[in-house]
N, C-alpha and C positions, 0 to 999 in steps of 0.2 A: 558700836550699835551691832546687835547680833542678827544675822541675817538668817531668815528662816528659808530652807530648803522648798523648790517647787513640788518635790515628793510630799513634805509635810504639808505645805498649804492645798495642795490637792487634797489629801487625805483629810484635810479638818473641813474641808467646802464640800467634800461626798458625807462626811459625818453629820454637818449641818444640814444638808440635803435629807438623811435618812430621816433626821430629828422632825424634820418640818413633814415630811410626808407620813412619819406615824403620826404625828398630831392630827394631820388631817383625815386620816383614815378611822381615828379613834370612835368615831359615832357608829360607825358601820361594824356590825360584828364579822368576826372572820369565818370564813367557811372554809376547811381544807379541799373540800374537791374543788372549789370555785377559785379560791384566792392562792393555796399554798401549792398541793399538788402541780398543776401547770409550770410553775416556776421549777419544781423540783425534776418534772420531767424534762423540759426544756435543757436544763443545765446541768443534771446530777444523774439521772438514770442511765446516759450511756455508758459511763464508767462505774456507775454504782448501781446497778438496778439488774433486772433479773437476770441477763445473761452471765453465768458462771465463767465462762471462757475469755470474757472480756471485761471481768470485774478487777478494778483495781484494790489491792491493799486488803482484799476480801471484805471490804466494806459496802454495804448496799445502805440506802435510804428509801427503797422503796416498800421495804417492811418495817412496820413500828419497832418490834421487839430488838432487831438487829442494830437500826439506828441508834436508839435508846442504850443498848449495851455499849457502844464506843464511841459516839461522837456527840449524842445530844442529852443534855440533863434538864427534863423539863425547870422551866422558872428560873435558870441558873445560866445566864449567858456568859459568865467568867469561865466556868466549866463546861461549857458545851464547845469543844473542837470545833465542830462544826460551824458555829457562827463565827468564833475567832479567825477561822481560815478564810470566811469570805470578808471579812474586814482587814485581812492582812496586806502585808507590802507585797506589791506586784510578786517579787520573786518567789513567793509562798503562798499566795492568794489562790484562792479556789472560786471557780472553776480556772484551771491553768491558762496564761495568756495564750499558749500555742494551740489549746484547742477551739479558739476562735469563737466562744462563749464569752459573755459578760454579763453579770448582773447589774442593773440598774440600781440608782437610789431608791426607788420604789419598791423594788422585789427585795431588797436588804431591809428595808424598813419592814415589809410585810413578815419576812423570815423573822426577823427580832422579836416582832410583837408576838408572833405564831409561839416561839419558845417561852416569852414570858408567860404567857397565858396557859402554859403547859403543854405545848407540842403535842396537841391530840391528832390523831390519824383516824380516817374514815376509809371505811371499803371504798374502792371506787365506783362511783355513783352508777356507772353504765352495767356493771355486775349486781346491782341490787336491784330485786324487781320493784315495778313502780306500786305505791302503795297510794291510799287516798287520803287527799288532802280537804281541809274544810273549805269551802268556798269563802274568799275574804268579803270583810266588811268595805264598802267604799263611802267616800264623801258625795260624787256625784250619782245619786242614786237614778237619775232621769235618763243617762246614757248607755248603761248596760243594756242588752238584748238577749243574753245569755250568760251561762256561767265564763266562755272563753273570756267574754268582755270583762267579769267581775276581775278574773286573775290578773287581766293585762292592766286595767285601770288600778288595782290595787297597786300595782308595780309602778305606773306612770306616778300616781299620787306620791309615792314614796321618793320618787327622782323631782318630784316639782315640776313635773311636765302634765298637759292636758292633751285630751285628745283633738283630732283636727275635725272640721266641719264635715258633715257627710258630703260626697261626691255628687255632683249635680247627676240627674237622672240617665242622660245620656252617656256620659263617662262609667257611670255604674253599670250599664246593660252592656256598652261595648268591654269593659272588662271582665266581667262573667261570662261572656259569650266567647270571647278569646280563650278564658282560663278552662272553660268546662267543653269546649268544642273544638277549639284552634281556628276558628272562622269569626268574621264580623257579622254583626247583626244586620239584616236587610233594614232598608227604608222602612219598609212594612211593619217589621218588627218594632222598629224605633218608635214609630207615630203610636202604636199601638201601646206600648209601654208608657209613652207620656200622656196618653188619654185615659190610663188606666190609674184612678185615684184610689182604689181599694187598699185596706190596709195590708193584703196580702199579697199584691201586686209582683213584688219582687221574688216571693217565695213561688209564684206561678210561673215565672222564668225560669229559676231555677229548677224547678219539678220537669218543665218542658225542655230543658237543654240535658238533665240527666237521663231523660227518655229517648234523647236523639242518638242515633247509629255513630253520629258525628263524635260524641262523647266518648266512646271506645277507641274510635281514631286518634283521638287527643292523648287519651291517657296511654293509648298505647307505645305512642312515642316516646316517654319517657321510661317506659318498662324496658323496651327496645336497647335502650342505653346501657340501662342496669346491666343486663343479660348479654350484652355485646353480640345482637343479632346482626347478621349481613348475611349478603347473597354470595359472597366468594370466601374462601378457604383461608386465606389471609397470607400464609407462608409461600414462600418460593413462587410458581407461576401464577398465586391468587387466581385459580381457576373457579368456576362458577360452582355452586353445590345446591341440590335440592332441599328448602326449608322453608319456602313461603308458605306453606300450610300451618307452619307453627305460627306466624303470624298473624294470620286469620284467625288462628286459637286464641290468641292474646285479646284480640280486637271484640271477638264474642265473649270472653271471659269479662271483661270490663263491663260491654253493653248487657250483658246477662247478668251482673252483680254477683259471679261466682264467689263464694266467702274466700276471703284471704288464705284462710289455712287450707281450703280444698284445692285453691289455686296452687300453693305450695307445694302439697303433696302428688298433684298431678304431673307438675313438671320435673320434680325429682324422682319421683317414682311411679309414674302413670303407668307404667310396664307391670309394675309390681301389686298393683290393686286388684282386688278380688274381682274376677269378673272384667277386666279390664275393658272399657269401650275403646271404640275407634278414637274419639276424641280426647281421651287420656292417653292412648299410644303417641298420638300427634304433640300433646303437649309434653311426652317424655323428650321430645326432638330438643327439648333445652340442654340436655346432657351432651348433645352433640353440636352446640353452637360455637363452640371453641376454633380455635385457628389449627387448622391441620396441614401437613405438607403431604404431596404427592410426587416427591422428586424420586429419581432411580437411584438406588444402592443406599435409601435411606437405613439408619441403624434401628430397629422397632424398640430397641429397650431405650436409647435416647429419648425418641417423641413419648414412648409412655411414661416418661418421669416429666416431660415437660407437660403433656396433657393432665395429668396428675396434680402437677403445682398449679396450672390455669384453674382448673375445676375450686380446689382450694380457696385459690385467689377470690374466684366469684362468688362461690355459694356463702364465703363468710364475709365477704362487703356485703352482697345483696341482702342477705338475711339478717348477718350479726350486726353488720356495721364495725367489723372488726377486720385488721389488716393481718391475719392469720398469714396469708403469704410471706410477711418479713421473718417467719420461722421457718424457712426452707432449708436454709443452711446453718443456723445457730438459733439458739433460743432468742426470744424477740428481747430487744433493748430496751421496751419499754412498757410492755405490756406481759402479763403473764402466760402467755403462750410458749410451751416448750416445742422443740425438733421433734420431739417422739407426739406431741398434739397435732404438729402439721399432717405429719404422714398417717397417723390414724383416722384423721379426716379423710386422707386421699385414701384409703383403705376402703372408704364406703363406696368408692366408686370403682374399685377393682373389679366388678363383675360388668362393666359396660364391654360390649362386645365391639373390640377395634380390631380382632383379626382378620376381618373380610377386609375393613379398608385397605389396610397394609396390603394384602394380598391382590387386590383388584382396582386400586385407586391407581387413576391414569391423569393423564394431561388432557384428555377429551373436556370438551364443554357441552354439557354441565361434565364434570368428573364424578365417577362412582363412590359411593360413599355409602354401602350398605353397613347395617340392614336399613332397607328404606320401602315402604309403602307406597303405593298408589291408591290416592283419595281424593275425595271429594269434601269440599267444606260441609259444616254443618246445614247451612243455609242451601248449598246446592243438594244435599240429600234430603232436605225438606221438599225442595221444587221436585226432584226426582220423583220423591210418594206422590206428590200432587198429579203429575203428569200421568203415572201411571194407576193410579186411581181413575183418571179419566179416561185413558184408554180402554180399562177395563167397563166402564159403563157405556161406552160408546156403541152403537148400534153397528152390528157387523155388516149393514148394507153402507154404511157412511164411510165408503173408502177414502173418501178426501181430507175427512176429519181424522181418520186412522191413520193415513199416511203421515199427515202434519205432524201427530202426537208422536208418532214413531220417529219422524226425524228428529224433533226436539229432544227425545229420549237420549237417542244415538248420539246426538252433538254434545249433550251435558254429559254422559259417559265418558266420550273422547277427550273432554276438557278436564278430565281426573289429571292431578299432579302427583309427581313424587315427592317424598317428604321422607328426611331422615327422621330414625326412631331409635329408643334405645331396646336392646334386647340384653336379658341378663343369662351369663354364661357363668361357667365355675369361677370364683374368685381369683385373680391372679395374684401370687405371693407379694406382700407389700413391706418393703423393708426399710429402714431408715436410712437416709443418704447422706453420709456424714459429708458436711459442707455442699450438700445440695449435687455431690458428684455420681452421676449415674454410673460410672465404671466403678465405683467402690460397693462391694456387697459385703462389707464389714459389718454393718450397721443390724441391728436386731430386727427380727421380723415382729411386724405389730398387726393388730386385728382392729377392725372399726370403733372407734371410740371416740367421743366428744373430748373437749380440751378437759383434763384433769379438775383444774380448780373449780369446773363448772359441775362437777359431781359425775354420776354414770347415767347412762341411758338403757331405758327399760326395752327387752327386746323379747319376741315370743320364743326365738331361735337361739341356739347358741352362738351364732354370729349375727353381729347386728347389720340391717340392710339400709338400703337407702329410703326406704319407707318408714323405718324405725326414725332414722335422722330427720325425715321431714316432721314426721309426728313430733318429736322432740323440738324441734324448732318453732312450733304452733302451740304446743300445749302451754298454758301458762299457769297451770298448778305444779305438774312434773316436770318441767322441762323449760326450755327458754322463750317459752311463748310471749309471757309479758315484756321481755327485752326486745323480742322481735316486733310487739306492737310498737314498742317507742320507737324503734327505727324507722318501721313504714309512717308513723305519725307524723315523726320529724320530717321525712321528705314529702309527705303531702303539705305540710304546713310552707313548706319552702316553693311550691308550686303556685299557692295562693297567696304567699306575702312576702314572696321575693327573696328571704334568707329564711334559714331553719331555727328552729327555737335553740337548737345547736348548730352553729354553722359549720360544723364537721360532718357534712351528710355521709361519708364513707369511713370516717375512723372516731368511733365512739371512747377509742383507748387513751392513754396518756399524751398523747400527741394530739389529741383533738379538743376542742372548746367544750368545757362543760356547758349545758344549757343556761341561758340568762332567765328561763322561767320554766325551773324543773319541777315545781310544782303543776304547772299548767300540761307538760309534756307529759308527767305520770297520769294527770287526770283525761288526755285524751288516747293513752294507751288503754287505759283500764277501761276505759268508754268503749274502745273497739273490739276488744276482744269478747267483753261482757255482752256485746249487743251482735254476738255471732260472726264477727270479722267482716262487718256490712261495710265495703268499701264506699259505696255511694251515701249511704247513711252519714259517715265521717266526713265526705267533701262536703255534703251539704251542710253537717254541723260546723264547718270551717269558714262557709262562706255567707251562711244566715247569722251573721253578726255586726253590731256597730262598728267593728275594728276593720273587717273587712271593707265596709261600706266608706269608710274614712276617704277624703281628698288626698292626694299625693303631694301637695304642696306642703312643702316644710316652711317655716320661718328659719332667718339667718339664726336667729337664737335656738329654735330647735337642731339646726344642723350642727351648730357648734357645740350642744350639750350631748347629744346624740346623733354621731355624723353617719351612722351605719345603720340607724332605725333599729336597733336591737330591742328597743321598748314598745316599738309599734305604735307610736304616738299619730304615725300618719301611713297611707299605704305607699307602695312604691312603684316607680315608673324604671322598667327596663324592656330591652329590645326582646321583640318576639323571636322563637325559635326559628331555625332556618327553614325549615318545612314549612311552618304558619306563615313565614313572609311570604313565601311562593304560593301558598292556597289563597292567601289574602288577595294577591294581585289577580289570579284567575276567579276568584269568587266575584270581585268589583267588576271584572271586564264580562261577566256572562259566560266564560268559556269553561268555569271548573264542571269536571265529569264527577259526580256524586257515586258513581257504581260503587258497590262495597266489596270488599276482598278480591282474591284473584291473584295470579301471578305478578311479579314485580313487574313495573313499569320503567322505559329508559326516555327521558325527555331530551332534548336538544342537547347536544354535549358538542364543545369544540373538535374540528377535525385533527386528527393526530395526537390525542392526550391519550389515548393507550399505546404508542408507538413503542414504547419501552416494555410493556407487559410481553413475555414469553413464556412459553412453555405450555401451550402456544402461542405465536404471535396472533394477534387479532385485531379486528375492527369494531368498532362500535356502531351497532345499528338501533339507530333512534325509531322509536314507534312512529308507524304513518297513519294513524288514525285517531278515534277518538281517547284512546289509551295514553294520547301525549298530555292531557289536560288532567289527568287522575290527581288525586291528594298526594303530599309528599311523602306521608307513612309509606306508599307503594312503590317510592323510587327504588330502584335498583341500588343496591349498597355495596360500591368495591371498594373492599379494605384498603388496597394500598393507592388506588386511584380514585378516592372519592368524588363526585360529582363536583366540580369548580363552585357552582355557586352556592351549592349547601356548604362547602369547606369554607367560602368566603365569610359565611355567616356562622361558623365554629362549630357547625355540626361535626361529631366525632367520627374517628375512623372505624370504631367498635372492634378494636383489637383487645381491648380491656373493658372493664366495667367503668362506666363513666355515672357517677352520682349528680355531677353538677357540670353543665356546659360552661365554657368559657363566655364572656361578653366582651369582646373586641371592638376597636372602633378605628376601620383602616378602610382607606382609599380603596381598596380593593371588593368591599362590599359595594361601595357607591358605584363602583364600574361595573358590578355585577347585575346591580339595578336597572342600569343605563343601557347595557350592551349584551346581557344575555338575551338570546332568541325568544326564553319563552316570557321575560318582562316586556319586549319590545312588541312581540305578537299580541299579550294582555293589553297592552297601551294601547295598541290601535284598534283592539276591540272593545276597550274601555271608550274610546274616542269615538266609535260606530255608536253604541250606546248613549251617550250623550247627543249625537247630533240626531240619534231617532227616535229621540223624546219629544215631548208635547213642547219643550222650551223652543222659542222660535228667535232668540235673540242672544249676544253673548254673554251679556249678564246673567239672564236667566240659566244658560247653559253651564257656567260656572258654579251657579248654586246646586245646579243638579248634578252636577260633577262632584262636589264637596260631601253633598248629602249622601252620594253612594259610597265615596272612597272612607270620608271619616264622619260621618253621622252627622253634620253641622251645616251651618253656611259659612263663607269665607267672609273675613273682616274687609272693611275699605282698603286697607293695604296690599292684602293678599290679591284682591281682585285687580287691582291696578298693575301690578309685578306681571301676574296671568295674561292680563289683556295686553301688555307690552309684549311678552312672550310670542301669544297669539297673533298679533298683526306683523311683529317680525318674521316669523313663518311664514306666515300667508304670502307675504311679500316675496319671499325667497323661493318657496314651492311654486306661485304663479308665474316665476320668471323660469323655473325650472322644473319643469312637470316631470321630465324622466329623473331626476332626483327625487320627486315625491313618489313616484311609483315605485322606485329602488327600495325605498324605506318600507313601502307598504306591502311588498312581496314576500317579507320574512314570515315565516310559518306556514302551518300547512291551512289554516283558516281561511277559506277563499274570502276576497274581501267584497265589500258590499259597493257593486258597480254603480248603485243609485246615488252614491255620494261625490260630490267632486274631489278630485284625486288630490288637489292642492289644500283644500278644506280639509278632509279627513287628515293629509301627512300634518298640518298643523295642530291640529286637536291631537294627535298622536304624541307630539311633541310636549303641548301641554300635561298629557296625560303621564309622559315620562318623568316630567318636573314634580304632581303630585305622587307617584309612586315613590320618590326620592324625598319626601319629606320625612324628617325624624318622626312626626306624628303617626305616620302611614304605617311605620315598622316598630312601633313601640306601643307596650302594653301599658295603660296608665292606671 
């Protein structure tokens, strides 16, 4: 009897899988960008892609003509060496075993079918401007409330899925309030929404939230992640620098609904705008947000190269959704960005004045990083104008009122803060640095230009400027504005639906994921720029849908068929951002200070946490007043030593652009909620609030606690457990009032002496348990 080799058997089984996968896929038309390009990019482009220096055998598969000249014969598998090599024996198979890459049976089936159908290529979807698509027809005509719903429902129906029922009103109110303001709804807001049975009840809520100052604070958190805003320089001694007015500018921009194209111009080139205003100069601080060094003996040339690379990485990722930074040392391995493109983009920023910073930068706190301006925020300037007007109208005989107003004016002027701004100088010469080596001056000199494959930039002068770049990034007709709109719309979708239409929020290139709903993403992008880059309008459009209002519950069948909810047949549950978790506890406790704008604040922090910070050595000095209870967006951001409780909930260091925060689940997070002084103090004040209410027995007080914290009543099991915890702690603290007093002395807020110490301590422990509930830190 002839024996079949293991190798032959394995190969036969693999081909059987290919055949079965091929049959299973037959009903769904192949799409090159969706089905084929990701396979080629992951497994082939590294050695057979854009980078000529790393290309093997001078063969490339990222371009149709080159691939079909040498390795792919459309419709002919036997003559296509490409296909023959991917099914060959291991010693000649592609990709090679030593590459660590391996095509699955499904991948091979897809490539086989692609060649059989003619091996059609398409331009990469991210570089094709969005186009209008007809709104699809659907069967369940009573569900959609908007075009967004029609696009989503058509896809659901094609996949055999149905939308989930609408969430209950309380869940919906909590969801949209957290999403748009980063704060929980109050009991009064919950009751008002429940009582409002009008058809536009939800829309009225959305409009109220969008008009709130809290909206800008919430949106700023995400933008500050993108542009890597921080209060410290990052490198070496990580000294403080002056930049908080830029953060207030971002808050104002979102609250004032500054059009996104103007928002872009003011940050990239506020100093270059005609008759540049003070706010536009403050906005130009964007160009100064990068990490810098203030060490002695630094090599200016080295750090100019580091800064240039940082700026290219950030501007390309924030506005283009592109990883142009990968072309710093060589042509991009997966995307059509060349090393020349990288340094040509860097040349736009060659006029940013760094010379002053190199000359006078010190280890002082804060360090000097000129050019800087001393400024009042927009609201502070408005208040100053009001006071000066009042002073001008006061009678000269009213000395007391005159003195009061003069004192307020003087105090307001003294509160002016320094902030880094951009000043344009004669541009430095920019060369291509071979292999990114700042010591190598052999590369050619380049001038500002956009990536070659994207065309040319229109400029008023011989040399294009940062303003020209900003205009190109936001011009949907003669620039890449339509692509920029697609990038930003995808990120907003992520904020309100939990995952982007393309999950690759920062990489729309070959290694990124094609959008699951490309027609919808195009629709949103076009709607965005055709309606004046109106951010609030786009936000409202996204949340005023049946899709947004769905329950987050998914049946086992749905979870199996769509485990990552890419068809949006239900809403998502995810943990709140770090700053919002803190804000939530402060709000529920009644401690939250809603003062708007101003210098960064310093909450409680473990003693000695900064002991390894040098140049200079320093101690952390927490705020000793109401600043302690400000919102998380105002917390001092120390890049090397981020506040521990923020870090425990995955806030980024902001050394680089962060398009999507991680969401880990570790004991450190629970320990931070239990033991950080901010949360202990908030729990004590929450307990004080419970005990000071009209509720006069334990059951009523637990009801009150749940309404304040979770906008609902506790169920019988929850009441039973919390009652046991309450009674156990009462017994402990009545026997040991000193231990109770020790717990209650944590924090700056004086304890309410009218409440019995043991009772307040016991309820504080109940409050700490509530703060640790998953529901308390989750957006549902």
